[in-house]
N, C-alpha and C positions, 0 to 999 in steps of 0.2 A: 881614943878614937875620934876622928873628926865627924861632925854630923852633916857636913855638906861637901859637895863636889864643886870646886870653884875654878873659874877662869877669868882672867882679867884681859881687857881690851884697851890698850893705850890709844889716846886720841881718837876714839870712836864715839859716834853719836848714839843716843838711846834708840832712836828710830831705826838705825841701821842694825844694831844689835838685837833689837826686838824682832825684826823681820828674819834675821839669820837664826835666832833661837827658835822661832815658831816653825821654821822649815826643818831645822835639825831635829826637833821633837817629832814632827810629823814623819820624817824619814826613819826615825827609830820606832815608830808605831804608836806614838802618843797623840792624843787629841787634847786641846785645851778646853777644859770644862768650865773654869772660872777665871776671872780676871779682876784684880783689885789694883786700882791706881791709888797707892798709898799717899802720894804727894797731893793729889786732888782731894782725897778724903780728909786728910789732916787740915788742909786749908778750909774746907767747907765745915767740918765738925768743930774744930778748935782754933781756927784762924791762925794756924802756924805754917810757916814756910819751910820747905825742905827741898833737897835735890830730888831729882827723879827716882822713883822707887815703885816698881811694878811687880805684883805677884801673879804668876801664871799657875793655876792648878792643872797639872798634866796627869793624864790617865791612859794607861794601856789597857783596854777593855778585857782582853784575854787574861792578862796577868791579874787584874782586879777580880775577875771571876774566880780564878784559882785561889787567891788570897782569901776571898770571902768564903769559899767552899771549905778552906781549912780552919778559918777563924771568923765566924759570922759577925762579930762585933768590930772587926778590924776596919770597917767603914768609917768609924770615928777618926781614923788616922789617914784617910784618903781624901783628895787625891795627893799626888806628889807635888809639893810646891817647888817652883823654880822662881827665884827672884832675879830681877835686873835692877841694879842700882848704880846711879851716877856717882862717880868719885871725882876727885880733883884732877885726875889724869885721864879719865875715860869712863868705862862702864865695867862693872863686875857682874858676872853671872854666878849664882850659886843655886845648885839643886840639892834638895834634901837627899841624904844618904838612907835609903830605905832599911838597910841593914841596922843602922844605928837607931832609926826611929822604932823599928820593930823589935829591937833587942829586949824590950820591956815585956814582951809576950813570950812565954815559954812554950813554943810550938816549933818543932824541927821542920815540919813541912812548910810552914809560913816563912821560916828563916830561909829555906831553899828559894822560895819564890821571891823573897825580898832581894836575895843575892842576884837573881836574874834581872829584876828591875833595876838594881844598881848598875849592873853591867850595861844595860840599855841607856840609862840616864847618863852614865859616864861617856858612852859613845856619842850621845847627842851633844853633850857639853863640849867634847872634843871636836865635834863636827861643826861647831858654830863659826 
């Protein structure tokens, strides 16, 4: 089982794909709660250079509410991370597959919610 939902964009800029990703997430009902510029962090903390790498922590509040209701400690695994990373030929977007990440928790209701989140994230990635 793959643990991410992926899409590649040849000859695209990080700025363009970031804008499109944020819009697609919003259109699918997700807000971006956290942002980590990994490239800038690595340069600042350990003086290492790398290609662009951005982590967006996306959350659908209604689905998070359901998940927490079924499994109160699931917040340790939230939000759903979506990465944008520069490659030699463009930008790749990878969203966590919630079914894969939640498979460690034995809870059928949580698995159902995770499947719904996966469907929405899949539509968002397809809509970029």
